[in-house]
TIDRENSE-168516 format. One record per residue: x, y, z of N, C-alpha, C in turn; residue number from 1. Coordinates in pm, whole numbers, plus 50000, padded with zeros to 5 digits. Atoms other than C-alpha are relative to their C-alpha. Layout:
((X, Y, Z), (X, Y, Z), (X, Y, Z), NUM)
...
//
This chain:
((49966, 49996, 49811), (66594, 21647, 85938), (49881, 50020, 50086), 1)
((50134, 49984, 49912), (66244, 21743, 86064), (49952, 49903, 50020), 2)
((50057, 50114, 49965), (66162, 21402, 86021), (50086, 49900, 50117), 3)
((49918, 50082, 49940), (66451, 21262, 86219), (49950, 50105, 50157), 4)
((50001, 49914, 49900), (66350, 21572, 86478), (49886, 49906, 50111), 5)
((50162, 50084, 50005), (65970, 21407, 86490), (50050, 49861, 50112), 6)
((49962, 50150, 49952), (66150, 21059, 86556), (50028, 49996, 50126), 7)
((49943, 49969, 49822), (66351, 21169, 86903), (49894, 49990, 50043), 8)
((50077, 49955, 49896), (66076, 21339, 87000), (49882, 49885, 50058), 9)
((50092, 50121, 49974), (65833, 21037, 86975), (50082, 49887, 50090), 10)
((49940, 50120, 49952), (66138, 20771, 87102), (49967, 50078, 50179), 11)
((49986, 49950, 49866), (66152, 21033, 87422), (49891, 50008, 50088), 12)
((50168, 50023, 49908), (65771, 21047, 87510), (50007, 49831, 49989), 13)
((50055, 50144, 50001), (65734, 20662, 87441), (50096, 49966, 50145), 14)
((49898, 50042, 49869), (66055, 20645, 87722), (49947, 50063, 50096), 15)
((50066, 49896, 49913), (65917, 20920, 87916), (49845, 49885, 50110), 16)
((50097, 50071, 49960), (65584, 20724, 87943), (49995, 49848, 50064), 17)
((49999, 50140, 49957), (65682, 20356, 87953), (50061, 50002, 50095), 18)
((49961, 49984, 49812), (65728, 20221, 88310), (49973, 49841, 50012), 19)
((50148, 50153, 49947), (65646, 19876, 88500), (50032, 50031, 50163), 20)
((50029, 49988, 49885), (65564, 19908, 88877), (49978, 49861, 50038), 21)
((50048, 50175, 49943), (65517, 19594, 89105), (49950, 50070, 50118), 22)
((50032, 49992, 49890), (65313, 19636, 89391), (49962, 49848, 50097), 23)
((50028, 50126, 49919), (65225, 19352, 89669), (49868, 50013, 50128), 24)
((50052, 49996, 49918), (64956, 19280, 89894), (50009, 49998, 50129), 25)
((50012, 50010, 49862), (65121, 19232, 90190), (50167, 49996, 50035), 26)
((49814, 50002, 50011), (65492, 19283, 90309), (50029, 49925, 50071), 27)
((50007, 50092, 49908), (65438, 19065, 90596), (49963, 49886, 49959), 28)
((50072, 50142, 50026), (65378, 18664, 90530), (50107, 49917, 50071), 29)
((49953, 50127, 49919), (65460, 18362, 90707), (50105, 49872, 49873), 30)
((49954, 50129, 50123), (65711, 18075, 90546), (49857, 49928, 49956), 31)
((50134, 50081, 50078), (65449, 17891, 90303), (49889, 50075, 49975), 32)
((50187, 49886, 50063), (65170, 18163, 90287), (50068, 50040, 49872), 33)
((49985, 49936, 50143), (65095, 18301, 89937), (49985, 50159, 50043), 34)
((49964, 49883, 50004), (65179, 18642, 89807), (49967, 50035, 49892), 35)
((50002, 49959, 50160), (65025, 18838, 89511), (50098, 50154, 49991), 36)
((49920, 49897, 50089), (65236, 19086, 89291), (49948, 50031, 49899), 37)
((50099, 49904, 50091), (65037, 19306, 89115), (50151, 50073, 49910), 38)
((49950, 49952, 50121), (65234, 19414, 88756), (49954, 50101, 49971), 39)
((50037, 49918, 50062), (65192, 19730, 88618), (50105, 50053, 49896), 40)
((49891, 49931, 50130), (65385, 19835, 88260), (49888, 50027, 49895), 41)
((50078, 49903, 50123), (65307, 20053, 87960), (50080, 49997, 49882), 42)
((49919, 49998, 50081), (65446, 20024, 87619), (49982, 50066, 49872), 43)
((50080, 49929, 50121), (65396, 20194, 87260), (49888, 49912, 49929), 44)
((50112, 50092, 50100), (65128, 20048, 87031), (50065, 49972, 49871), 45)
((49919, 50056, 50107), (65265, 19850, 86771), (50127, 49952, 49999), 46)
((49867, 50055, 49952), (65593, 19732, 86948), (49970, 49886, 50056), 47)
((49993, 50148, 49963), (65675, 19408, 87000), (50084, 50000, 50131), 48)
((49945, 50021, 49860), (65728, 19316, 87369), (50024, 49872, 50058), 49)
((49919, 50068, 49934), (65921, 19092, 87589), (49954, 49966, 50093), 50)
((50042, 50011, 49828), (65756, 18977, 87906), (50053, 49860, 50086), 51)
((49967, 50135, 49931), (65952, 18664, 87996), (50067, 50031, 50152), 52)
((49936, 49990, 49884), (66100, 18825, 88272), (49919, 50070, 50090), 53)
((50073, 49947, 49918), (65795, 18970, 88445), (49933, 49923, 50129), 54)
((50078, 50119, 49875), (65707, 18635, 88682), (50110, 49991, 50087), 55)
((49925, 50017, 49883), (66026, 18601, 88860), (50016, 49846, 50005), 56)
((50001, 50181, 49988), (65985, 18246, 88777), (50141, 49896, 50016), 57)
((49876, 50032, 49971), (66370, 18155, 88852), (49984, 49996, 50144), 58)
((49970, 50006, 49900), (66343, 18228, 89170), (49975, 49879, 50084), 59)
((49972, 50086, 49938), (66452, 18014, 89458), (49894, 50019, 50146), 60)
((50089, 49991, 49852), (66233, 18198, 89766), (49868, 50074, 49967), 61)
((50122, 50001, 50056), (65917, 18294, 89559), (49978, 49921, 49886), 62)
((50058, 50130, 50069), (65759, 17975, 89389), (49870, 50081, 49901), 63)
((50135, 49961, 50065), (65511, 18098, 89116), (49882, 49889, 49995), 64)
((50066, 50116, 50040), (65199, 17921, 89132), (49881, 50074, 49912), 65)
((50047, 49952, 50125), (65005, 18131, 88881), (50019, 50181, 49964), 66)
((49982, 49919, 50033), (64996, 18416, 88661), (49864, 50041, 49917), 67)
((50105, 50008, 50096), (64715, 18593, 88516), (49984, 50143, 49942), 68)
((50025, 49858, 50110), (64623, 18937, 88254), (49877, 50062, 50082), 69)
((50129, 49940, 49905), (64388, 19152, 88504), (49944, 50095, 49877), 70)
((50035, 49842, 50063), (64359, 19477, 88278), (50098, 49995, 49848), 71)
((49937, 49982, 50111), (64477, 19568, 87923), (49953, 50118, 49901), 72)
((50072, 49897, 50063), (64389, 19928, 87799), (50128, 50094, 49900), 73)
((49898, 49892, 50065), (64507, 20172, 87541), (49999, 50132, 50015), 74)
((50009, 49866, 49981), (64542, 20536, 87596), (50122, 50103, 49945), 75)
((49877, 49917, 50036), (64719, 20791, 87357), (50084, 49917, 49952), 76)
((49914, 50085, 50073), (64878, 20526, 87152), (50089, 49915, 50106), 77)
((49921, 50046, 49941), (65009, 20399, 87482), (49907, 49845, 50073), 78)
((50080, 50084, 49956), (64915, 20041, 87597), (50061, 49927, 50149), 79)
((49958, 50074, 49862), (64886, 19942, 87952), (49942, 49877, 50075), 80)
((50065, 50199, 49976), (64873, 19563, 88079), (50052, 50024, 50171), 81)
((50010, 50078, 49868), (64787, 19459, 88455), (50055, 49890, 49982), 82)
((49985, 50136, 49974), (64927, 19118, 88561), (50017, 49962, 50159), 83)
((49996, 50048, 49869), (64864, 18957, 88902), (50044, 49854, 50013), 84)
((49944, 50084, 49962), (65106, 18703, 89012), (50001, 49930, 50115), 85)
((50026, 50053, 49884), (65077, 18478, 89273), (50113, 49905, 50042), 86)
((49912, 50068, 49974), (65347, 18322, 89488), (49992, 49882, 50129), 87)
((49936, 50101, 49837), (65450, 18030, 89777), (50118, 50066, 49981), 88)
((49882, 49937, 49933), (65699, 18218, 89988), (50102, 49879, 50058), 89)
((49939, 50115, 49951), (65961, 17949, 90072), (50142, 50119, 50075), 90)
((49951, 49895, 49918), (66201, 18243, 90228), (50045, 49970, 50128), 91)
((49949, 50032, 49838), (66398, 18192, 90559), (49950, 50070, 50071), 92)
((50028, 49912, 49882), (66264, 18381, 90849), (50055, 50135, 49992), 93)
((49918, 49858, 49989), (66376, 18744, 90813), (49985, 50097, 49924), 94)
((50029, 49946, 50084), (66376, 19017, 90569), (50059, 49960, 49865), 95)
((49958, 50070, 50145), (66395, 18931, 90180), (49966, 50113, 49936), 96)
((50054, 49897, 50058), (66323, 19116, 89916), (49952, 49914, 49836), 97)
((50038, 50036, 50136), (66121, 19052, 89576), (50031, 50101, 49888), 98)
((49998, 49915, 50103), (66220, 19168, 89236), (50161, 50046, 50000), 99)
((50062, 49927, 50056), (66327, 19364, 89094), (49981, 49944, 49833), 100)
((50005, 50063, 50120), (66133, 19269, 88757), (50038, 50058, 49876), 101)
((49937, 49931, 50096), (66222, 19339, 88393), (49918, 49948, 49903), 102)
((50045, 49991, 50138), (66095, 19393, 88045), (50064, 50081, 49888), 103)
((49941, 49906, 50145), (66161, 19520, 87702), (49908, 50000, 49913), 104)
((50087, 49984, 50142), (66021, 19612, 87360), (50105, 50051, 49911), 105)
((49946, 49964, 50096), (66112, 19678, 87054), (49920, 50066, 49873), 106)
((50099, 49922, 50093), (66008, 19975, 86826), (50090, 50046, 49931), 107)
((49920, 49995, 50094), (66137, 20003, 86500), (50120, 49925, 50008), 108)
((49897, 50045, 49980), (66503, 19933, 86527), (50073, 49998, 50136), 109)
((49977, 49977, 49829), (66535, 20032, 86893), (49958, 49926, 50089), 110)
((50038, 50079, 49885), (66524, 19814, 87200), (50012, 50089, 50127), 111)
((50027, 49931, 49904), (66425, 19966, 87496), (49954, 49904, 50159), 112)
((50012, 50071, 49939), (66455, 19829, 87810), (49967, 50041, 50185), 113)
((50033, 49908, 49838), (66299, 19903, 88201), (49978, 49894, 50106), 114)
((50004, 50043, 49911), (66338, 19747, 88535), (49917, 50105, 50148), 115)
((50074, 49934, 49909), (66100, 19794, 88823), (50099, 49994, 50139), 116)
((49891, 50022, 49857), (66232, 19852, 89194), (49953, 49890, 50090), 117)
((50023, 50087, 49969), (66220, 19612, 89436), (49893, 49975, 50157), 118)
((50136, 49971, 49887), (65941, 19503, 89739), (50046, 49900, 50103), 119)
((49935, 50049, 49864), (66118, 19443, 90100), (49859, 49933, 50049), 120)
((50102, 50120, 49952), (65923, 19118, 90248), (50022, 49966, 50098), 121)
((49918, 50055, 49901), (65983, 19028, 90590), (49892, 49900, 50019), 122)
((50068, 50117, 49979), (65891, 18680, 90628), (50030, 49897, 50136), 123)
((50037, 50034, 49835), (65792, 18532, 90950), (49992, 49837, 50022), 124)
((50004, 50174, 49953), (65816, 18118, 91117), (49831, 49993, 50033), 125)
((50130, 50004, 49975), (65462, 18024, 91112), (49990, 49963, 50181), 126)
((49955, 50043, 49880), (65576, 17848, 91419), (50033, 50091, 50098), 127)
((49985, 49890, 49866), (65736, 18066, 91625), (49978, 50135, 49983), 128)
((50109, 49867, 50005), (65556, 18395, 91516), (49906, 50019, 50027), 129)
((50171, 50020, 49973), (65206, 18272, 91479), (49947, 50036, 50152), 130)
((50048, 50021, 49836), (64991, 18347, 91783), (49845, 49937, 49999), 131)
((50118, 50031, 50023), (64663, 18175, 91826), (49923, 50032, 50168), 132)
((50074, 49985, 49840), (64382, 18213, 92154), (49965, 49910, 50006), 133)
((50079, 50141, 49943), (64307, 17919, 92342), (49943, 50006, 50090), 134)
((50086, 50008, 49903), (64094, 17842, 92615), (50009, 49924, 50076), 135)
((49953, 50099, 49910), (64211, 17655, 92911), (49879, 49952, 50049), 136)
((50085, 50086, 49940), (64037, 17424, 93122), (49878, 50064, 50112), 137)
((50091, 49925, 49905), (63880, 17691, 93359), (49962, 50148, 49913), 138)
((50045, 49873, 50111), (63781, 17918, 93038), (50063, 50128, 50005), 139)
((49912, 49862, 50048), (64051, 18185, 93036), (50065, 49983, 49906), 140)
((49937, 50007, 50167), (64159, 18287, 92717), (50141, 50063, 50034), 141)
((49837, 49963, 50013), (64532, 18323, 92638), (50056, 49993, 49886), 142)
((49915, 49980, 50103), (64765, 18394, 92360), (50094, 49900, 49995), 143)
((49876, 50074, 49996), (65022, 18143, 92271), (50070, 49998, 49862), 144)
((49939, 50007, 50145), (65276, 18067, 91983), (49942, 49864, 49924), 145)
((50093, 50119, 50086), (65131, 17788, 91757), (50133, 49879, 49995), 146)
((49953, 50116, 49989), (65447, 17564, 91791), (49949, 49926, 50144), 147)
((50049, 50087, 49853), (65322, 17524, 92196), (49886, 49914, 49966), 148)
((50134, 50045, 49987), (65007, 17383, 92076), (50054, 49842, 49949), 149)
((50000, 50111, 50025), (65145, 17058, 91921), (49921, 49906, 49901), 150)
((50078, 50031, 50096), (64903, 17018, 91673), (50005, 50036, 49866), 151)
((49981, 49957, 50127), (64830, 17057, 91321), (49899, 50089, 49959), 152)
((50139, 49938, 50008), (64553, 17274, 91204), (49969, 50021, 49889), 153)
((50064, 50025, 50116), (64293, 17238, 90942), (50038, 50092, 49912), 154)
((49975, 49872, 50141), (64360, 17411, 90595), (49869, 49986, 49963), 155)
((50149, 49945, 50066), (64069, 17604, 90494), (49998, 49979, 49852), 156)
((49996, 49936, 50138), (63940, 17628, 90126), (50109, 49904, 49941), 157)
((49908, 50067, 50039), (64158, 17337, 90068), (49949, 49902, 49850), 158)
((50053, 50057, 50132), (63922, 17203, 89752), (50025, 50122, 49859), 159)
((49983, 49924, 50093), (64038, 17538, 89560), (50162, 50028, 49996), 160)
((49830, 49995, 50009), (64403, 17516, 89674), (50062, 49995, 49863), 161)
((49916, 49975, 50094), (64650, 17592, 89413), (50153, 49958, 50025), 162)
((49853, 50000, 50006), (65022, 17451, 89424), (50118, 50002, 49934), 163)
((49896, 49947, 50117), (65310, 17569, 89283), (50057, 49857, 49960), 164)
((49904, 50084, 50089), (65583, 17376, 89099), (50034, 49925, 50101), 165)
((49926, 50061, 49896), (65801, 17315, 89406), (49919, 49936, 50087), 166)
((50091, 50069, 49917), (65473, 17197, 89630), (49978, 49856, 49953), 167)
((50094, 50152, 50083), (65363, 16925, 89339), (50147, 49936, 49992), 168)
((49907, 50087, 49995), (65755, 16826, 89325), (49994, 49922, 50134), 169)
((49941, 50066, 49866), (65762, 16728, 89712), (49866, 49925, 50013), 170)
((50132, 50094, 49942), (65411, 16594, 89708), (50042, 49878, 49907), 171)
((49944, 50092, 50068), (65528, 16383, 89416), (50110, 49901, 50025), 172)
((49904, 50068, 49938), (65821, 16273, 89555), (49977, 49939, 50101), 173)
((50064, 50062, 49888), (65669, 16194, 89869), (49910, 49881, 49964), 174)
((50059, 50137, 50039), (65405, 15924, 89686), (50069, 49889, 49925), 175)
((49939, 50089, 50082), (65662, 15811, 89482), (50102, 49881, 50099), 176)
((49943, 50082, 49874), (65871, 15700, 89796), (49941, 49894, 50057), 177)
((50063, 50090, 49874), (65596, 15542, 89949), (49951, 49854, 49884), 178)
((50027, 50113, 50058), (65520, 15334, 89650), (50118, 49912, 49976), 179)
((49843, 50058, 49980), (65906, 15229, 89634), (49994, 49922, 50105), 180)
((50032, 50021, 49863), (65847, 15168, 89980), (49932, 49836, 49992), 181)
((50086, 50053, 49994), (65558, 14922, 89944), (50051, 49879, 49884), 182)
((49986, 50111, 50095), (65698, 14713, 89642), (50131, 49951, 50027), 183)
((49918, 50085, 49984), (66005, 14662, 89794), (49961, 49935, 50133), 184)
((50025, 50108, 49913), (65848, 14510, 90096), (49894, 49872, 49959), 185)
((50063, 50109, 50056), (65619, 14332, 89854), (50060, 49869, 49987), 186)
((49908, 50107, 50064), (65884, 14159, 89688), (50097, 49922, 50103), 187)
((49922, 50060, 49910), (66073, 14067, 90003), (49932, 49896, 50081), 188)
((50041, 50073, 49964), (65804, 13915, 90180), (49978, 49885, 49899), 189)
((49996, 50099, 50135), (65774, 13734, 89839), (50069, 49911, 50007), 190)
((49894, 50061, 50032), (66079, 13624, 89812), (50026, 49916, 50166), 191)
((49972, 50075, 49889), (66086, 13506, 90231), (49888, 49883, 49972), 192)
((50096, 50130, 50021), (65772, 13303, 90156), (50043, 49912, 49895), 193)
((49985, 50124, 50040), (65909, 13133, 89886), (50152, 49921, 50068), 194)
((49913, 50079, 49917), (66230, 13034, 90075), (49939, 49894, 50109), 195)
((50087, 50108, 49863), (65985, 12891, 90358), (49953, 49891, 49935), 196)
((50035, 50075, 50083), (65813, 12703, 90093), (50093, 49908, 49903), 197)
((49908, 50079, 50093), (66101, 12563, 89907), (49941, 50025, 49841), 198)
((50015, 50009, 50110), (66111, 12595, 89538), (49873, 49973, 49934), 199)
((50133, 50067, 50029), (65810, 12555, 89333), (50033, 49920, 49825), 200)
((49909, 50098, 50116), (65903, 12273, 89050), (49852, 50023, 49930), 201)
((50121, 50061, 50145), (65640, 12278, 88719), (50047, 49866, 49974), 202)
((49982, 50103, 50057), (65628, 11955, 88581), (49873, 49961, 49899), 203)
((50103, 49982, 50146), (65481, 11932, 88220), (49983, 49838, 50028), 204)
((50072, 50149, 50063), (65277, 11608, 88133), (50036, 49985, 49881), 205)
((50004, 50026, 50150), (65367, 11461, 87828), (49951, 49900, 49987), 206)
((50103, 50098, 50101), (65102, 11247, 87637), (50096, 49868, 49955), 207)
((49901, 50083, 50052), (65228, 10928, 87627), (50014, 49929, 49812), 208)
((49998, 50029, 50134), (65346, 10808, 87269), (49883, 49914, 49965), 209)
((50105, 50072, 50031), (65102, 10515, 87251), (49850, 50051, 49992), 210)
((50147, 49990, 50016), (64795, 10714, 87319), (49985, 50101, 49871), 211)
((50013, 49938, 50137), (64906, 10976, 87035), (49986, 49917, 49898), 212)
((50015, 50087, 50116), (64956, 10685, 86817), (49861, 49955, 49988), 213)
((50117, 50065, 50045), (64603, 10529, 86866), (49926, 50120, 49967), 214)
((50060, 49928, 50057), (64444, 10859, 86835), (50021, 50032, 49832), 215)
((50007, 49980, 50130), (64584, 10918, 86496), (49968, 49896, 49935), 216)
((50043, 50173, 50081), (64509, 10516, 86392), (49887, 50039, 49952), 217)
((50138, 49950, 50002), (64173, 10658, 86477), (49935, 50067, 49882), 218)
((50008, 49907, 50061), (64178, 10946, 86283), (50030, 49978, 49815), 219)
((49963, 50066, 50147), (64322, 10750, 85966), (49876, 49929, 49956), 220)
((50100, 50030, 50058), (64037, 10509, 85993), (49882, 50098, 49962), 221)
((50095, 49949, 49997), (63781, 10739, 86013), (50028, 50109, 49819), 222)
((49996, 49983, 50102), (63886, 10895, 85688), (49955, 49936, 49886), 223)
((50078, 50127, 50134), (63802, 10616, 85459), (50063, 49982, 49860), 224)
((49953, 50012, 50147), (64066, 10597, 85246), (50003, 49870, 49892), 225)
((50013, 50123, 50061), (64058, 10240, 85143), (49857, 49986, 49926), 226)
((50174, 50029, 50077), (63680, 10248, 85049), (50048, 50065, 49895), 227)
((49983, 49918, 50105), (63787, 10518, 84836), (50082, 49994, 49880), 228)
((49889, 50038, 50091), (64064, 10345, 84669), (50114, 50109, 50009), 229)
((49875, 49889, 49952), (64316, 10641, 84835), (50079, 49899, 50080), 230)
((49880, 50093, 49910), (64570, 10368, 84883), (50149, 50034, 50031), 231)
((49895, 49907, 49998), (64842, 10566, 84839), (50027, 50106, 50124), 232)
((50021, 49889, 49867), (64762, 10839, 85124), (49971, 49897, 50068), 233)
((50003, 50090, 49907), (64643, 10535, 85320), (50150, 49964, 50058), 234)
((49873, 50089, 49928), (65008, 10367, 85333), (50105, 50152, 50034), 235)
((49901, 49903, 49940), (65177, 10716, 85365), (49967, 50044, 50130), 236)
((50006, 49977, 49842), (64999, 10832, 85694), (49985, 49876, 50062), 237)
((49930, 50132, 49980), (65007, 10467, 85768), (50148, 50009, 50073), 238)
((49893, 50009, 50019), (65360, 10459, 85768), (50069, 50112, 50097), 239)
((49949, 49892, 49962), (65425, 10806, 85914), (49961, 50001, 50122), 240)
((50113, 50045, 49850), (65173, 10703, 86234), (50132, 49904, 50040), 241)
((49879, 50091, 49902), (65436, 10434, 86308), (50128, 50018, 50025), 242)
((49900, 49940, 49953), (65718, 10597, 86271), (49994, 50102, 50111), 243)
((50020, 49938, 49897), (65636, 10845, 86500), (49986, 49965, 50114), 244)
((50041, 50061, 49808), (65518, 10625, 86780), (50144, 49927, 50026), 245)
((49869, 50061, 49946), (65867, 10440, 86743), (50094, 50138, 50020), 246)
((49954, 49900, 49984), (66018, 10776, 86741), (49995, 50055, 50150), 247)
((50024, 49940, 49873), (65851, 10887, 87082), (49992, 49879, 50086), 248)
((49997, 50095, 49936), (65860, 10537, 87235), (50139, 50002, 50022), 249)
((49857, 50098, 49963), (66243, 10463, 87202), (50104, 50124, 49959), 250)
((49941, 49866, 50018), (66345, 10827, 87139), (50144, 50007, 49910), 251)
((49952, 50021, 50112), (66536, 10762, 86788), (49887, 50117, 49891), 252)
((50080, 49925, 50108), (66447, 10966, 86458), (49977, 49887, 49937), 253)
((50055, 50052, 50077), (66224, 10778, 86320), (49936, 49993, 49847), 254)
((50060, 49952, 50077), (66065, 10966, 86102), (50103, 50088, 49869), 255)
((49847, 49954, 50090), (66400, 11075, 85910), (50066, 49901, 49926), 256)
((49915, 50136, 50044), (66566, 10721, 85847), (49937, 49964, 49932), 257)
((50007, 50083, 50135), (66578, 10538, 85549), (49925, 49872, 50070), 258)
((50094, 50096, 49924), (66346, 10219, 85620), (50128, 49923, 50042), 259)
((49927, 50117, 49960), (66672, 09972, 85649), (50054, 50044, 50139), 260)
((49960, 49953, 49874), (66814, 10192, 85913), (49870, 50031, 50092), 261)
((50122, 50025, 49938), (66496, 10207, 86050), (49947, 49873, 50074), 262)
((50024, 50164, 49973), (66455, 09831, 86074), (50120, 49949, 50105), 263)
((49905, 50052, 49885), (66808, 09777, 86247), (49944, 50042, 50168), 264)
((50024, 49941, 49879), (66739, 10054, 86500), (49840, 49910, 50072), 265)
((50094, 50052, 49918), (66369, 09865, 86598), (50056, 49857, 50029), 266)
((49921, 50128, 49973), (66553, 09510, 86609), (50059, 50034, 50128), 267)
((49938, 50012, 49882), (66788, 09647, 86847), (49900, 50066, 50134), 268)
((50065, 49985, 49849), (66500, 09736, 87094), (49894, 49950, 50016), 269)
((50099, 50080, 50007), (66226, 09528, 87020), (50023, 49874, 49963), 270)
((49938, 50120, 49984), (66267, 09163, 87136), (49917, 49886, 49952), 271)
((50115, 50091, 50041), (65950, 08972, 87021), (50025, 50001, 49844), 272)
((49927, 50016, 50136), (66025, 08819, 86697), (49840, 50043, 49896), 273)
((50129, 49964, 50086), (65639, 08865, 86524), (49984, 50126, 50006), 274)
((50024, 49827, 50042), (65643, 09237, 86597), (50086, 50063, 49911), 275)
((49907, 49932, 50110), (65974, 09269, 86414), (49960, 49956, 49890), 276)
((50071, 50024, 50115), (65832, 09057, 86138), (49907, 50077, 49915), 277)
((50141, 49933, 50041), (65513, 09261, 86111), (50073, 50149, 49928), 278)
((49981, 49849, 49991), (65696, 09577, 86152), (50065, 50034, 49857), 279)
((49972, 50001, 50154), (65916, 09530, 85838), (49920, 49967, 49903), 280)
((50103, 50033, 50070), (65661, 09425, 85660), (49920, 50107, 49948), 281)
((50090, 49830, 50016), (65433, 09742, 85723), (50082, 50089, 49929), 282)
((49918, 49869, 50034), (65755, 09979, 85659), (49992, 49991, 49883), 283)
((49970, 49990, 50143), (65841, 09796, 85306), (49903, 50025, 49930), 284)
((50137, 49991, 50124), (65453, 09762, 85166), (49978, 50134, 49996), 285)
((50025, 49890, 49992), (65392, 10094, 85285), (50095, 50122, 49912), 286)
((49891, 49963, 50101), (65726, 10219, 85092), (49978, 49983, 49844), 287)
((50022, 50051, 50122), (65623, 10025, 84768), (49870, 50057, 49972), 288)
((50060, 49925, 50067), (65327, 10181, 84765), (49953, 50134, 50025), 289)
((49989, 49837, 50035), (65419, 10568, 84814), (50069, 49998, 49883), 290)
((49946, 50008, 50054), (65636, 10514, 84569), (49985, 49906, 49866), 291)
((50081, 50076, 50105), (65390, 10334, 84338), (50085, 49908, 49939), 292)
((49925, 50097, 50062), (65643, 10042, 84309), (49879, 49851, 49983), 293)
((50096, 50106, 49987), (65340, 09783, 84438), (49902, 50076, 50034), 294)
((50146, 49996, 49952), (64970, 09782, 84494), (49954, 49896, 50079), 295)
((50029, 50142, 49937), (64873, 09526, 84743), (49806, 50042, 50030), 296)
((50184, 50070, 50016), (64508, 09414, 84795), (49969, 50088, 50107), 297)
((50029, 49910, 49936), (64286, 09667, 85002), (49972, 49903, 50163), 298)
((50020, 50055, 49848), (64235, 09384, 85283), (50166, 50000, 50071), 299)
((49861, 50064, 49938), (64637, 09318, 85310), (50016, 50159, 50066), 300)
((49948, 49905, 49924), (64670, 09706, 85401), (49873, 50019, 50115), 301)
((50097, 50021, 49936), (64356, 09667, 85621), (50082, 49964, 50116), 302)
((49911, 50119, 49921), (64608, 09345, 85772), (50071, 50119, 50079), 303)
((49901, 49929, 49965), (64860, 09633, 85853), (49928, 50088, 50057), 304)
((50034, 49932, 49931), (64640, 09868, 85977), (49939, 49939, 50197), 305)
((50036, 50057, 49898), (64510, 09653, 86224), (50147, 49927, 50117), 306)
((49923, 50041, 49939), (64853, 09533, 86316), (50101, 50134, 50102), 307)
((49980, 49895, 49906), (64960, 09890, 86409), (49941, 50042, 50125), 308)
((50063, 50046, 49860), (64694, 09848, 86676), (50104, 49946, 50101), 309)
((49922, 50115, 49898), (64861, 09579, 86839), (50125, 50024, 49983), 310)
((49856, 50008, 49954), (65216, 09669, 86783), (50024, 50115, 50077), 311)
((50022, 49902, 49904), (65121, 10002, 86962), (49999, 49946, 50115), 312)
((50084, 50080, 49849), (64942, 09825, 87270), (50094, 49938, 50029), 313)
((49937, 50139, 49943), (65216, 09549, 87291), (50144, 50101, 49995), 314)
((49884, 49897, 49969), (65524, 09819, 87301), (49990, 50087, 50092), 315)
((50005, 49866, 49899), (65390, 10078, 87531), (50025, 49992, 50107), 316)
((49973, 50011, 49832), (65478, 09904, 87840), (50199, 50037, 49958), 317)
((49859, 50020, 49951), (65884, 09933, 87970), (50024, 49849, 49941), 318)
((49959, 50155, 49978), (65892, 09564, 87978), (50007, 49924, 49847), 319)
((50008, 50049, 50161), (65820, 09506, 87586), (50094, 50056, 49913), 320)
((49906, 49970, 50071), (66111, 09682, 87474), (50125, 50062, 50096), 321)
((49868, 49955, 49924), (66455, 09787, 87569), (50047, 50152, 49939), 322)
((49943, 49880, 49996), (66602, 10165, 87549), (50173, 49974, 49988), 323)
//
């Protein structure tokens, strides 16, 4: 029984001591001006404290810029904490109220909640209510409202100026709109310029079939297959080079057709009898060598190589063949 009484007394003591108070450095501010709210709160040592609502961060009229801990002390088992919250004021001109702020803590199985008073704030319009002293052309001083000057005053200490979240959103949105406008203007001018100059035609230059064939024949000669006795490799490459030339020159699948079908395609396009006869022989002999059915002399294969050069040169012009 005595333990329960002591426990109740401790709880009542904590409730009496625990509280939250808020103060401000000024009760009259201009729209857009900064205001500091000092928050003082107490809670028992060892308690679990919820401070999520001591910043008033969801307020639309007071936009939190910065919050920091000023002090934290312990006196007779009670933790005393002081916070400094800076806000940008966006209230409409007139009377407004900041707060109240709330916090809670858990001690044992009990939850205790506390709420501060609210602070009355008188918000003024910087253009209508602010007064400045000016000197006229005759040297006379007079006090006028800021909006009558028609000018923008310089901002002091801009290097240490901290923006609120809302100010950051405003500035970010402004710069994003500027970038979008610049991009739109750029693409509109680019499109207009393209219409004025007409469409741009990209012409792909294709290397003529006879140039490719001559280059491949030169590389075949440099490999010196015949001097090494590699007749089969020589015949296979010579046949492929000649077939690829016919394919590119006359636009039919020369590399894939059987030899007899290829000879028919050549005959339907080439009019020179000597070229037709030597083409047939080149294709037939190189087939025999590739499939090891016949092995000609080295001199005969050299003659086919020379013929390939002549055939490529003869068939390169449109007048020497027909599509």
